[in-house]
PDB file of the backbone (N, CA, C, O) and the ligand in Angstrom, with CONECT records:
HET     ZN  A 101       1
ATOM      1  N   MET A   1      -6.331  -0.922 -14.349  1.00  0.00           N
ATOM      2  CA  MET A   1      -5.054  -0.609 -13.697  1.00  0.00           C
ATOM      3  C   MET A   1      -5.205  -0.654 -12.182  1.00  0.00           C
ATOM      4  O   MET A   1      -6.207  -0.209 -11.621  1.00  0.00           O
ATOM      5  N   ILE A   2      -4.210  -1.190 -11.557  1.00  0.00           N
ATOM      6  CA  ILE A   2      -4.160  -1.180 -10.104  1.00  0.00           C
ATOM      7  C   ILE A   2      -3.169  -0.106  -9.688  1.00  0.00           C
ATOM      8  O   ILE A   2      -2.032  -0.083 -10.159  1.00  0.00           O
ATOM      9  N   ARG A   3      -3.593   0.757  -8.829  1.00  0.00           N
ATOM     10  CA  ARG A   3      -2.703   1.816  -8.406  1.00  0.00           C
ATOM     11  C   ARG A   3      -2.146   1.539  -7.019  1.00  0.00           C
ATOM     12  O   ARG A   3      -2.850   1.098  -6.110  1.00  0.00           O
ATOM     13  N   TYR A   4      -0.871   1.811  -6.896  1.00  0.00           N
ATOM     14  CA  TYR A   4      -0.207   1.682  -5.610  1.00  0.00           C
ATOM     15  C   TYR A   4       0.041   3.073  -5.049  1.00  0.00           C
ATOM     16  O   TYR A   4       0.479   3.970  -5.769  1.00  0.00           O
ATOM     17  N   SER A   5      -0.234   3.247  -3.793  1.00  0.00           N
ATOM     18  CA  SER A   5       0.174   4.492  -3.165  1.00  0.00           C
ATOM     19  C   SER A   5       0.640   4.216  -1.749  1.00  0.00           C
ATOM     20  O   SER A   5       0.269   3.218  -1.132  1.00  0.00           O
ATOM     21  N   CYS A   6       1.454   5.117  -1.254  1.00  0.00           N
ATOM     22  CA  CYS A   6       2.031   4.930   0.068  1.00  0.00           C
ATOM     23  C   CYS A   6       0.970   5.174   1.130  1.00  0.00           C
ATOM     24  O   CYS A   6       0.259   6.179   1.101  1.00  0.00           O
ATOM     25  N   ASN A   7       0.877   4.248   2.054  1.00  0.00           N
ATOM     26  CA  ASN A   7      -0.108   4.336   3.105  1.00  0.00           C
ATOM     27  C   ASN A   7       0.242   5.425   4.117  1.00  0.00           C
ATOM     28  O   ASN A   7      -0.594   5.825   4.926  1.00  0.00           O
ATOM     29  N   HIS A   8       1.455   5.886   4.063  1.00  0.00           N
ATOM     30  CA  HIS A   8       1.928   6.822   5.089  1.00  0.00           C
ATOM     31  C   HIS A   8       1.963   8.252   4.573  1.00  0.00           C
ATOM     32  O   HIS A   8       1.457   9.158   5.234  1.00  0.00           O
ATOM     33  N   CYS A   9       2.546   8.464   3.416  1.00  0.00           N
ATOM     34  CA  CYS A   9       2.647   9.828   2.904  1.00  0.00           C
ATOM     35  C   CYS A   9       1.749  10.029   1.682  1.00  0.00           C
ATOM     36  O   CYS A   9       1.690  11.127   1.129  1.00  0.00           O
ATOM     37  N   HIS A  10       1.053   8.975   1.262  1.00  0.00           N
ATOM     38  CA  HIS A  10       0.082   9.038   0.164  1.00  0.00           C
ATOM     39  C   HIS A  10       0.710   9.360  -1.191  1.00  0.00           C
ATOM     40  O   HIS A  10       0.014   9.777  -2.117  1.00  0.00           O
ATOM     41  N   THR A  11       2.003   9.170  -1.303  1.00  0.00           N
ATOM     42  CA  THR A  11       2.656   9.330  -2.591  1.00  0.00           C
ATOM     43  C   THR A  11       2.231   8.199  -3.520  1.00  0.00           C
ATOM     44  O   THR A  11       2.183   7.039  -3.112  1.00  0.00           O
ATOM     45  N   GLU A  12       1.927   8.537  -4.763  1.00  0.00           N
ATOM     46  CA  GLU A  12       1.582   7.482  -5.706  1.00  0.00           C
ATOM     47  C   GLU A  12       2.868   6.806  -6.166  1.00  0.00           C
ATOM     48  O   GLU A  12       3.760   7.454  -6.713  1.00  0.00           O
ATOM     49  N   ILE A  13       2.953   5.510  -5.939  1.00  0.00           N
ATOM     50  CA  ILE A  13       4.173   4.770  -6.240  1.00  0.00           C
ATOM     51  C   ILE A  13       4.164   4.277  -7.677  1.00  0.00           C
ATOM     52  O   ILE A  13       5.191   4.303  -8.355  1.00  0.00           O
ATOM     53  N   GLY A  14       3.012   3.831  -8.135  1.00  0.00           N
ATOM     54  CA  GLY A  14       2.953   3.353  -9.505  1.00  0.00           C
ATOM     55  C   GLY A  14       1.680   2.588  -9.746  1.00  0.00           C
ATOM     56  O   GLY A  14       0.778   2.572  -8.908  1.00  0.00           O
ATOM     57  N   SER A  15       1.612   1.953 -10.896  1.00  0.00           N
ATOM     58  CA  SER A  15       0.419   1.183 -11.221  1.00  0.00           C
ATOM     59  C   SER A  15       0.825  -0.029 -12.040  1.00  0.00           C
ATOM     60  O   SER A  15       1.869  -0.037 -12.693  1.00  0.00           O
ATOM     61  N   ILE A  16      -0.008  -1.038 -11.996  1.00  0.00           N
ATOM     62  CA  ILE A  16       0.271  -2.250 -12.762  1.00  0.00           C
ATOM     63  C   ILE A  16      -0.983  -2.622 -13.543  1.00  0.00           C
ATOM     64  O   ILE A  16      -2.099  -2.312 -13.127  1.00  0.00           O
ATOM     65  N   PRO A  17      -0.789  -3.291 -14.683  1.00  0.00           N
ATOM     66  CA  PRO A  17      -1.950  -3.720 -15.476  1.00  0.00           C
ATOM     67  C   PRO A  17      -2.811  -4.682 -14.680  1.00  0.00           C
ATOM     68  O   PRO A  17      -2.317  -5.413 -13.822  1.00  0.00           O
ATOM     69  N   PHE A  18      -4.084  -4.674 -14.968  1.00  0.00           N
ATOM     70  CA  PHE A  18      -5.027  -5.506 -14.227  1.00  0.00           C
ATOM     71  C   PHE A  18      -4.655  -6.979 -14.286  1.00  0.00           C
ATOM     72  O   PHE A  18      -4.883  -7.719 -13.330  1.00  0.00           O
ATOM     73  N   GLU A  19      -4.083  -7.405 -15.404  1.00  0.00           N
ATOM     74  CA  GLU A  19      -3.762  -8.827 -15.588  1.00  0.00           C
ATOM     75  C   GLU A  19      -2.733  -9.322 -14.582  1.00  0.00           C
ATOM     76  O   GLU A  19      -2.659 -10.514 -14.286  1.00  0.00           O
ATOM     77  N   SER A  20      -1.936  -8.385 -14.060  1.00  0.00           N
ATOM     78  CA  SER A  20      -0.872  -8.775 -13.136  1.00  0.00           C
ATOM     79  C   SER A  20      -1.369  -8.912 -11.711  1.00  0.00           C
ATOM     80  O   SER A  20      -0.654  -9.404 -10.837  1.00  0.00           O
ATOM     81  N   VAL A  21      -2.580  -8.481 -11.485  1.00  0.00           N
ATOM     82  CA  VAL A  21      -3.087  -8.445 -10.115  1.00  0.00           C
ATOM     83  C   VAL A  21      -3.159  -9.828  -9.496  1.00  0.00           C
ATOM     84  O   VAL A  21      -2.824 -10.021  -8.327  1.00  0.00           O
ATOM     85  N   LYS A  22      -3.602 -10.787 -10.296  1.00  0.00           N
ATOM     86  CA  LYS A  22      -3.740 -12.144  -9.778  1.00  0.00           C
ATOM     87  C   LYS A  22      -2.432 -12.639  -9.182  1.00  0.00           C
ATOM     88  O   LYS A  22      -2.409 -13.218  -8.096  1.00  0.00           O
ATOM     89  N   ASP A  23      -1.341 -12.401  -9.909  1.00  0.00           N
ATOM     90  CA  ASP A  23      -0.035 -12.835  -9.432  1.00  0.00           C
ATOM     91  C   ASP A  23       0.327 -12.111  -8.155  1.00  0.00           C
ATOM     92  O   ASP A  23       0.845 -12.698  -7.205  1.00  0.00           O
ATOM     93  N   THR A  24       0.040 -10.813  -8.157  1.00  0.00           N
ATOM     94  CA  THR A  24       0.384 -10.021  -6.986  1.00  0.00           C
ATOM     95  C   THR A  24      -0.378 -10.495  -5.764  1.00  0.00           C
ATOM     96  O   THR A  24       0.191 -10.670  -4.687  1.00  0.00           O
ATOM     97  N   LEU A  25      -1.668 -10.697  -5.948  1.00  0.00           N
ATOM     98  CA  LEU A  25      -2.512 -11.096  -4.825  1.00  0.00           C
ATOM     99  C   LEU A  25      -2.166 -12.488  -4.321  1.00  0.00           C
ATOM    100  O   LEU A  25      -2.309 -12.779  -3.134  1.00  0.00           O
ATOM    101  N   SER A  26      -1.715 -13.338  -5.217  1.00  0.00           N
ATOM    102  CA  SER A  26      -1.394 -14.692  -4.799  1.00  0.00           C
ATOM    103  C   SER A  26      -0.169 -14.726  -3.893  1.00  0.00           C
ATOM    104  O   SER A  26       0.087 -15.705  -3.193  1.00  0.00           O
ATOM    105  N   GLN A  27       0.581 -13.625  -3.929  1.00  0.00           N
ATOM    106  CA  GLN A  27       1.769 -13.556  -3.071  1.00  0.00           C
ATOM    107  C   GLN A  27       1.439 -13.009  -1.690  1.00  0.00           C
ATOM    108  O   GLN A  27       2.283 -12.966  -0.796  1.00  0.00           O
ATOM    109  N   ILE A  28       0.192 -12.594  -1.546  1.00  0.00           N
ATOM    110  CA  ILE A  28      -0.215 -11.961  -0.291  1.00  0.00           C
ATOM    111  C   ILE A  28      -1.082 -12.915   0.517  1.00  0.00           C
ATOM    112  O   ILE A  28      -1.929 -13.613  -0.040  1.00  0.00           O
ATOM    113  N   ASP A  29      -0.876 -12.947   1.800  1.00  0.00           N
ATOM    114  CA  ASP A  29      -1.702 -13.768   2.663  1.00  0.00           C
ATOM    115  C   ASP A  29      -3.135 -13.269   2.651  1.00  0.00           C
ATOM    116  O   ASP A  29      -3.380 -12.064   2.709  1.00  0.00           O
ATOM    117  N   GLY A  30      -4.076 -14.188   2.575  1.00  0.00           N
ATOM    118  CA  GLY A  30      -5.475 -13.834   2.440  1.00  0.00           C
ATOM    119  C   GLY A  30      -5.986 -12.877   3.495  1.00  0.00           C
ATOM    120  O   GLY A  30      -6.743 -11.959   3.182  1.00  0.00           O
ATOM    121  N   GLU A  31      -5.593 -13.072   4.716  1.00  0.00           N
ATOM    122  CA  GLU A  31      -6.163 -12.250   5.772  1.00  0.00           C
ATOM    123  C   GLU A  31      -5.645 -10.819   5.727  1.00  0.00           C
ATOM    124  O   GLU A  31      -6.221  -9.928   6.352  1.00  0.00           O
ATOM    125  N   ASP A  32      -4.573 -10.598   4.998  1.00  0.00           N
ATOM    126  CA  ASP A  32      -4.007  -9.259   4.952  1.00  0.00           C
ATOM    127  C   ASP A  32      -4.614  -8.415   3.837  1.00  0.00           C
ATOM    128  O   ASP A  32      -4.546  -7.186   3.876  1.00  0.00           O
ATOM    129  N   LYS A  33      -5.195  -9.062   2.860  1.00  0.00           N
ATOM    130  CA  LYS A  33      -5.633  -8.354   1.657  1.00  0.00           C
ATOM    131  C   LYS A  33      -6.550  -7.176   1.956  1.00  0.00           C
ATOM    132  O   LYS A  33      -6.323  -6.066   1.475  1.00  0.00           O
ATOM    133  N   SER A  34      -7.575  -7.420   2.743  1.00  0.00           N
ATOM    134  CA  SER A  34      -8.584  -6.383   2.932  1.00  0.00           C
ATOM    135  C   SER A  34      -8.042  -5.183   3.682  1.00  0.00           C
ATOM    136  O   SER A  34      -8.635  -4.105   3.642  1.00  0.00           O
ATOM    137  N   SER A  35      -6.918  -5.359   4.369  1.00  0.00           N
ATOM    138  CA  SER A  35      -6.403  -4.257   5.171  1.00  0.00           C
ATOM    139  C   SER A  35      -5.739  -3.189   4.321  1.00  0.00           C
ATOM    140  O   SER A  35      -5.615  -2.049   4.767  1.00  0.00           O
ATOM    141  N   PHE A  36      -5.310  -3.517   3.120  1.00  0.00           N
ATOM    142  CA  PHE A  36      -4.656  -2.505   2.304  1.00  0.00           C
ATOM    143  C   PHE A  36      -5.184  -2.461   0.878  1.00  0.00           C
ATOM    144  O   PHE A  36      -4.759  -1.633   0.072  1.00  0.00           O
ATOM    145  N   LEU A  37      -6.107  -3.352   0.577  1.00  0.00           N
ATOM    146  CA  LEU A  37      -6.670  -3.372  -0.768  1.00  0.00           C
ATOM    147  C   LEU A  37      -8.038  -2.707  -0.748  1.00  0.00           C
ATOM    148  O   LEU A  37      -8.952  -3.175  -0.068  1.00  0.00           O
ATOM    149  N   THR A  38      -8.176  -1.629  -1.484  1.00  0.00           N
ATOM    150  CA  THR A  38      -9.449  -0.927  -1.510  1.00  0.00           C
ATOM    151  C   THR A  38      -9.920  -0.750  -2.947  1.00  0.00           C
ATOM    152  O   THR A  38      -9.124  -0.768  -3.886  1.00  0.00           O
ATOM    153  N   VAL A  39     -11.206  -0.582  -3.094  1.00  0.00           N
ATOM    154  CA  VAL A  39     -11.779  -0.338  -4.414  1.00  0.00           C
ATOM    155  C   VAL A  39     -12.162   1.129  -4.515  1.00  0.00           C
ATOM    156  O   VAL A  39     -12.921   1.645  -3.695  1.00  0.00           O
ATOM    157  N   ASP A  40     -11.629   1.790  -5.527  1.00  0.00           N
ATOM    158  CA  ASP A  40     -11.939   3.200  -5.722  1.00  0.00           C
ATOM    159  C   ASP A  40     -13.382   3.379  -6.183  1.00  0.00           C
ATOM    160  O   ASP A  40     -14.053   2.429  -6.586  1.00  0.00           O
ATOM    161  N   THR A  41     -13.830   4.611  -6.113  1.00  0.00           N
ATOM    162  CA  THR A  41     -15.205   4.890  -6.526  1.00  0.00           C
ATOM    163  C   THR A  41     -15.418   4.605  -8.005  1.00  0.00           C
ATOM    164  O   THR A  41     -16.537   4.320  -8.431  1.00  0.00           O
ATOM    165  N   ASP A  42     -14.350   4.682  -8.787  1.00  0.00           N
ATOM    166  CA  ASP A  42     -14.480   4.411 -10.221  1.00  0.00           C
ATOM    167  C   ASP A  42     -14.330   2.925 -10.540  1.00  0.00           C
ATOM    168  O   ASP A  42     -14.316   2.534 -11.707  1.00  0.00           O
ATOM    169  N   GLY A  43     -14.219   2.094  -9.495  1.00  0.00           N
ATOM    170  CA  GLY A  43     -14.151   0.665  -9.707  1.00  0.00           C
ATOM    171  C   GLY A  43     -12.745   0.111  -9.807  1.00  0.00           C
ATOM    172  O   GLY A  43     -12.552  -1.103  -9.872  1.00  0.00           O
ATOM    173  N   GLY A  44     -11.754   1.006  -9.818  1.00  0.00           N
ATOM    174  CA  GLY A  44     -10.376   0.563  -9.901  1.00  0.00           C
ATOM    175  C   GLY A  44      -9.866   0.079  -8.554  1.00  0.00           C
ATOM    176  O   GLY A  44     -10.359   0.483  -7.501  1.00  0.00           O
ATOM    177  N   LEU A  45      -8.893  -0.773  -8.607  1.00  0.00           N
ATOM    178  CA  LEU A  45      -8.307  -1.264  -7.366  1.00  0.00           C
ATOM    179  C   LEU A  45      -7.185  -0.343  -6.914  1.00  0.00           C
ATOM    180  O   LEU A  45      -6.460   0.238  -7.721  1.00  0.00           O
ATOM    181  N   HIS A  46      -7.070  -0.234  -5.635  1.00  0.00           N
ATOM    182  CA  HIS A  46      -6.095   0.666  -5.055  1.00  0.00           C
ATOM    183  C   HIS A  46      -5.388  -0.065  -3.934  1.00  0.00           C
ATOM    184  O   HIS A  46      -6.018  -0.488  -2.964  1.00  0.00           O
ATOM    185  N   ILE A  47      -4.085  -0.215  -4.066  1.00  0.00           N
ATOM    186  CA  ILE A  47      -3.326  -0.945  -3.063  1.00  0.00           C
ATOM    187  C   ILE A  47      -2.481   0.021  -2.257  1.00  0.00           C
ATOM    188  O   ILE A  47      -1.698   0.799  -2.802  1.00  0.00           O
ATOM    189  N   ARG A  48      -2.655  -0.046  -0.972  1.00  0.00           N
ATOM    190  CA  ARG A  48      -1.858   0.801  -0.097  1.00  0.00           C
ATOM    191  C   ARG A  48      -0.627   0.037   0.352  1.00  0.00           C
ATOM    192  O   ARG A  48      -0.735  -1.046   0.927  1.00  0.00           O
ATOM    193  N   CYS A  49       0.525   0.592   0.094  1.00  0.00           N
ATOM    194  CA  CYS A  49       1.740  -0.042   0.551  1.00  0.00           C
ATOM    195  C   CYS A  49       2.656   1.047   1.103  1.00  0.00           C
ATOM    196  O   CYS A  49       2.190   2.090   1.564  1.00  0.00           O
ATOM    197  N   ILE A  50       3.934   0.800   1.051  1.00  0.00           N
ATOM    198  CA  ILE A  50       4.839   1.781   1.636  1.00  0.00           C
ATOM    199  C   ILE A  50       5.919   2.141   0.629  1.00  0.00           C
ATOM    200  O   ILE A  50       6.480   1.271  -0.037  1.00  0.00           O
ATOM    201  N   CYS A  51       6.203   3.430   0.526  1.00  0.00           N
ATOM    202  CA  CYS A  51       7.208   3.876  -0.426  1.00  0.00           C
ATOM    203  C   CYS A  51       8.607   3.734   0.174  1.00  0.00           C
ATOM    204  O   CYS A  51       8.772   3.494   1.370  1.00  0.00           O
ATOM    205  N   GLU A  52       9.588   3.887  -0.680  1.00  0.00           N
ATOM    206  CA  GLU A  52      10.968   3.719  -0.225  1.00  0.00           C
ATOM    207  C   GLU A  52      11.315   4.684   0.889  1.00  0.00           C
ATOM    208  O   GLU A  52      11.986   4.330   1.858  1.00  0.00           O
ATOM    209  N   HIS A  53      10.845   5.905   0.731  1.00  0.00           N
ATOM    210  CA  HIS A  53      11.172   6.933   1.707  1.00  0.00           C
ATOM    211  C   HIS A  53      10.640   6.571   3.088  1.00  0.00           C
ATOM    212  O   HIS A  53      11.367   6.646   4.079  1.00  0.00           O
ATOM    213  N   CYS A  54       9.366   6.176   3.151  1.00  0.00           N
ATOM    214  CA  CYS A  54       8.767   5.850   4.436  1.00  0.00           C
ATOM    215  C   CYS A  54       9.350   4.558   5.001  1.00  0.00           C
ATOM    216  O   CYS A  54       9.535   4.425   6.211  1.00  0.00           O
ATOM    217  N   GLU A  55       9.634   3.621   4.123  1.00  0.00           N
ATOM    218  CA  GLU A  55      10.222   2.370   4.586  1.00  0.00           C
ATOM    219  C   GLU A  55      11.545   2.641   5.278  1.00  0.00           C
ATOM    220  O   GLU A  55      11.867   2.057   6.313  1.00  0.00           O
ATOM    221  N   GLN A  56      12.300   3.546   4.672  1.00  0.00           N
ATOM    222  CA  GLN A  56      13.594   3.902   5.239  1.00  0.00           C
ATOM    223  C   GLN A  56      13.408   4.603   6.581  1.00  0.00           C
ATOM    224  O   GLN A  56      14.152   4.360   7.531  1.00  0.00           O
ATOM    225  N   SER A  57      12.416   5.465   6.645  1.00  0.00           N
ATOM    226  CA  SER A  57      12.140   6.179   7.886  1.00  0.00           C
ATOM    227  C   SER A  57      11.765   5.208   8.992  1.00  0.00           C
ATOM    228  O   SER A  57      12.193   5.353  10.137  1.00  0.00           O
ATOM    229  N   LEU A  58      10.957   4.212   8.634  1.00  0.00           N
ATOM    230  CA  LEU A  58      10.520   3.246   9.631  1.00  0.00           C
ATOM    231  C   LEU A  58      11.683   2.409  10.136  1.00  0.00           C
ATOM    232  O   LEU A  58      11.714   1.989  11.292  1.00  0.00           O
ATOM    233  N   GLN A  59      12.627   2.180   9.255  1.00  0.00           N
ATOM    234  CA  GLN A  59      13.795   1.411   9.672  1.00  0.00           C
ATOM    235  C   GLN A  59      14.697   2.243  10.565  1.00  0.00           C
ATOM    236  O   GLN A  59      15.333   1.736  11.489  1.00  0.00           O
ATOM    237  N   THR A  60      14.734   3.539  10.263  1.00  0.00           N
ATOM    238  CA  THR A  60      15.570   4.430  11.052  1.00  0.00           C
ATOM    239  C   THR A  60      14.912   4.783  12.375  1.00  0.00           C
ATOM    240  O   THR A  60      15.565   4.856  13.416  1.00  0.00           O
ATOM    241  N   TYR A  61      13.589   5.003  12.310  1.00  0.00           N
ATOM    242  CA  TYR A  61      12.848   5.367  13.514  1.00  0.00           C
ATOM    243  C   TYR A  61      11.666   4.424  13.706  1.00  0.00           C
ATOM    244  O   TYR A  61      10.522   4.803  13.455  1.00  0.00           O
ATOM    245  N   PRO A  62      11.934   3.206  14.148  1.00  0.00           N
ATOM    246  CA  PRO A  62      10.868   2.188  14.273  1.00  0.00           C
ATOM    247  C   PRO A  62       9.741   2.642  15.183  1.00  0.00           C
ATOM    248  O   PRO A  62       8.600   2.213  15.012  1.00  0.00           O
ATOM    249  N   ASP A  63      10.040   3.498  16.144  1.00  0.00           N
ATOM    250  CA  ASP A  63       9.013   3.944  17.078  1.00  0.00           C
ATOM    251  C   ASP A  63       7.900   4.700  16.372  1.00  0.00           C
ATOM    252  O   ASP A  63       6.758   4.696  16.830  1.00  0.00           O
ATOM    253  N   TYR A  64       8.221   5.339  15.277  1.00  0.00           N
ATOM    254  CA  TYR A  64       7.217   6.103  14.535  1.00  0.00           C
ATOM    255  C   TYR A  64       6.072   5.224  14.084  1.00  0.00           C
ATOM    256  O   TYR A  64       4.937   5.678  13.939  1.00  0.00           O
ATOM    257  N   TYR A  65       6.381   3.986  13.870  1.00  0.00           N
ATOM    258  CA  TYR A  65       5.373   3.076  13.351  1.00  0.00           C
ATOM    259  C   TYR A  65       4.214   2.905  14.312  1.00  0.00           C
ATOM    260  O   TYR A  65       3.089   2.622  13.899  1.00  0.00           O
ATOM    261  N   THR A  66       4.487   3.073  15.573  1.00  0.00           N
ATOM    262  CA  THR A  66       3.433   2.883  16.577  1.00  0.00           C
ATOM    263  C   THR A  66       2.668   4.174  16.840  1.00  0.00           C
ATOM    264  O   THR A  66       1.657   4.168  17.542  1.00  0.00           O
ATOM    265  N   LEU A  67       3.140   5.261  16.288  1.00  0.00           N
ATOM    266  CA  LEU A  67       2.451   6.533  16.515  1.00  0.00           C
ATOM    267  C   LEU A  67       1.366   6.729  15.471  1.00  0.00           C
ATOM    268  O   LEU A  67       1.647   6.943  14.292  1.00  0.00           O
ATOM    269  N   LYS A  68       0.137   6.653  15.918  1.00  0.00           N
ATOM    270  CA  LYS A  68      -0.984   6.731  14.982  1.00  0.00           C
ATOM    271  C   LYS A  68      -1.013   8.065  14.246  1.00  0.00           C
ATOM    272  O   LYS A  68      -1.307   8.103  13.051  1.00  0.00           O
ATOM    273  N   LYS A  69      -0.724   9.117  14.914  1.00  0.00           N
ATOM    274  CA  LYS A  69      -0.853  10.423  14.288  1.00  0.00           C
ATOM    275  C   LYS A  69       0.133  10.573  13.138  1.00  0.00           C
ATOM    276  O   LYS A  69      -0.097  11.351  12.212  1.00  0.00           O
ATOM    277  N   TRP A  70       1.207   9.845  13.197  1.00  0.00           N
ATOM    278  CA  TRP A  70       2.187   9.927  12.121  1.00  0.00           C
ATOM    279  C   TRP A  70       1.656   9.288  10.841  1.00  0.00           C
ATOM    280  O   TRP A  70       2.071   9.632   9.734  1.00  0.00           O
ATOM    281  N   LEU A  71       0.732   8.352  11.021  1.00  0.00           N
ATOM    282  CA  LEU A  71       0.198   7.636   9.873  1.00  0.00           C
ATOM    283  C   LEU A  71      -0.817   8.464   9.096  1.00  0.00           C
ATOM    284  O   LEU A  71      -1.212   8.100   7.988  1.00  0.00           O
ATOM    285  N   GLN A  72      -1.232   9.569   9.683  1.00  0.00           N
ATOM    286  CA  GLN A  72      -2.268  10.352   9.005  1.00  0.00           C
ATOM    287  C   GLN A  72      -1.770  11.638   8.425  1.00  0.00           C
ATOM    288  O   GLN A  72      -2.544  12.387   7.829  1.00  0.00           O
TER     289      GLN A  72
HETATM  290 ZN    ZN A 101       5.619   7.218   1.837  1.00  0.00          ZN2+
END
């Protein structure tokens, strides 16, 4: 299973079967993969993305995106 979680608030968004990963990754530019794709200690893949709530916040307050402390 590949788990998705929000890179900003760490909310778990969901998970997808391993078989679907190939399709997902093929939609992503190669140079971007390593920046949000991590391997958990148990060997599972973990994809950091953004949840609806944070996406909305970023659209409402774009300046927040540049504030590093907000990301942690
Ligand atoms: Zn979030």
